[in-house]
N, C-alpha and C positions, 0 to 999 in steps of 0.2 A: 875235776881233779883226780890223780892215780898215786897210787902207792909206790915209788920207785923199787923197791923190792918185791913186788908182787911177781911169783912163777907165774908158771903157766895151768897150773893146778889151782884155780881160784876158790878160796875160801875165804868168804865176809868176814868170818872169826878173827883170821890172821890179817885183815886186810889194815887195821887200824894199829896194830900191834909196831910202831917204830916209833922213835924218842920224839919226832919232831911234827905228828901227826896233830896233836891238839893244838899248838900254834897254828898250825896252816889251816885246818877248818876255823879255827875262831878268826881269824883273818880273814880267808873268804866268804863267811857269812855276815862279816862285820860292813865288805866292802863293797861288795856287788850290788846293783840296786834292786835288780828284780829279788834277790833274797832278802834283802830289807823290807822290800813291800809287802813280801810273803809271811814273813814275821809279824810285821803289824795286821794282816788279815787273822793269822792264826791266833794272833792274843785276842783279839775281837772276838772268833769261833770259841775260844776258849770261857772268854766269861762267858758268853751266850751258854755253853753247854752248863757252868756250875750254878748258875739262874735256874735254869730248866729243868735241872737232873737234882741239883746237891741243895736248894733250898733249905734254910732250917737244919739242916744234916752236919754232922761232924765228917770231916775228909780222912781217911787214911790212906793215904800216896802211896804207890811205886811208878816209879818212871825208870823204864826199862830200856835198854839202849843209850844211857841220859847224856852220853857223849859230854860235851864242854859243860853240860848244866843248865841248855839254853831253856830249855821247859821247865824243869823243874823250879828255876830260879824265879821265873814267872809264878810258878804256882806255890811256892813256899809259904808266901804270906797268907794264902788263902784257905790254908788245910790246917789240921790238928797235927796230924804226923803226917813227917816227909822222909821218904825213901827214894836214894837212885842205887843203881844198879850198870856195871858196864864192863865188859874184855879190855879195854885199854889206859894203862897205867896214863900215858902222856895226855888223853881227854880229861880223864877223871882228877888230875894235877891240875888242870885249867875249873874244874868245876868246883874244886875246893876254896880256889880263891873267891870263887862268887857266893857260893851258899853259904847261909850261914846257922839252919838248924835242920839242917836234913843228915842223915845217915848214909852215910855213901860207901859202897860195898864194889871193889872190885872182885869180879865173879862170870861165869858163863853156867845160868840158871839152865841151861839145857844137860850140864855135866854134874854140876854141883848143886844138891840140895840144902842150899845157904839160908831159906826162908823155911826150911820145914815146923808146922805147926803153926805158923800166919797167913793171914788174909788179910787184905785189902779189898777197900768200895771204891775205889780208882786206879784204875792200871791206864799207863800212859805208854806209847811206843812210836815215836814221831822218826821220819827217815831211817827206818830199821827194813821193812819187809821189802820193798821194791829192790834194794839192794843186796838183800841174802838170798843164798842161790835156795831152790826149793824144800831141801832138806831140811834146810835151817827154819824156813818159815815155818814148817810144820812140825820141828822140834821145840822152837819156840813158842806156837802156839798152845801147845800140848803142856807146857811147863807153866807157862801166864795162866794158862782154864786154872789151873790146881791151887791158885793163889788168890784169886779174883772170889770175892765172898756173894752170897746169897743176891744181897741184895745190892751189889756194885755194878758198874760201868765200865768196859775196855775199851779205851779210845784211841787210834792210831789214824795213820796219815797214810796217803798213796802218793809219794811228791812227783811221781813220773806216771801219770796215767793214761791211759793208751787212748784213751776217749778224748784225750785233748789235740786239737789237730796240731799244734807246736809240738806235741812230744811225739806223734806220730809221722808225722815231718821227719823231724830229727831221727826216730829209729831208723828209718826206710832209709834214710840217706846215710845210717849208720851201717844198716847189711849190706848196702850195697860198696861202700867204700874200707870198710875196715870190720869186717863181720867177723872176723876172729879175735877181736877184743871185746870186753863188756859193755853191754848198755843193758839195762834191764829195765823193763817197763812191768805194771799192771794192769789190767783191766776191772773194772766195777764187779766182774763176774768172779773174775778170782781172787777180790776182798771176801764177799760174800762164803765163796767156797772154804775159807781161810776160816772164817770162823764157824761157820755149819758143821765142819768138823770135828769141832771140838762142842757142838750142844748150845754155840751161842744163835744171835742174829743181829743183823744189822738194827737198828732201831732208827736212826737218822742219818742221812749224809747232808754234810754243812760243804759247801762247793768255795773254793779258792783258787785263784789263781785264772782269770780267763784273758787275758791279753799281752801274752808275754809279748813284748817287742824285741824282734832278733838285731840286736848290736844297735838300736837308735834309745839314744837318750831321752826319753820321753815322760814328760811332768808327771810328778806321783799323784798331783790333782785329777790329772784326765783317764790315768792307771785306775785310781778309785774311782772316779766315775764310772768306767765303763763296768767294774767289779758290780756297782753297787745297782746298775741296772739289770745286769744279767741276774743277780742274784734272786731278782725279783719273779724268775721265770723257774720255777720248780724243773722244767723239760729240759734246762740248760746245764744241769748239775753233771751228767756224763761227761759236758765238755770242757769242763774244770779241769787244772792240771794238775791240781795237788789237792784233792777232797779229804775231808776228815768224817772219819765213821766213829757213831756211837754203837756200842755194841752193848747187849745183854742175854742174861738165859733166856732159852726158848719159851721160857714161863712169864716173862716180864712182860707185862702190858706195853705199848708202844704209846709212849707222851707226843 
């Protein structure tokens, strides 16, 4: 997907600020077979994270760059308080139709201190950091780190991991045929650097997306079977397309 109004000076801050973006985004992720599979996998992983890190605890959620509220809507029923923030009015319009008990804020937290004095023990950020330019990645992490409680966890994904053979192939083809346009990727090392720079560390990486079929309608049962087998081998995590990282402060023990 590409914003038809995007200028040559790319800024992810502005890429979602047109009136039809929310509807386009929602339709895309509801209709694409692979995206629907990844969403089912993400839900499984989020459940595992809640069971592993939040058993018996009240959860105070901040879903950063919440978009149309996909992640927030799934988590909303599992948390005590739910807050979501995004810069896109059209995306938040869709989110407001879904979310029942979430505080929804339209703001750029890298510029506006809208959460002054507040802390959250679960901060999520999905499908943001890969898309953002390097300076925005850093600014966002700095802002989010100030909002994470001492006993909290930061959960984010890398939906175009360069370790994935499929993503690597797409990236190489893009560089060869259309190098002037945007196709961002992120490595596991870059994920580590992003959180290390603000005093956090990755405690665990959950792999997601091992068998992305190129324009072939593969039954989801087969895709799920491949996923299940690959997830048994920790050494294969690097090769997943959309790994999810659980991060905590450096003094946190690894569970």
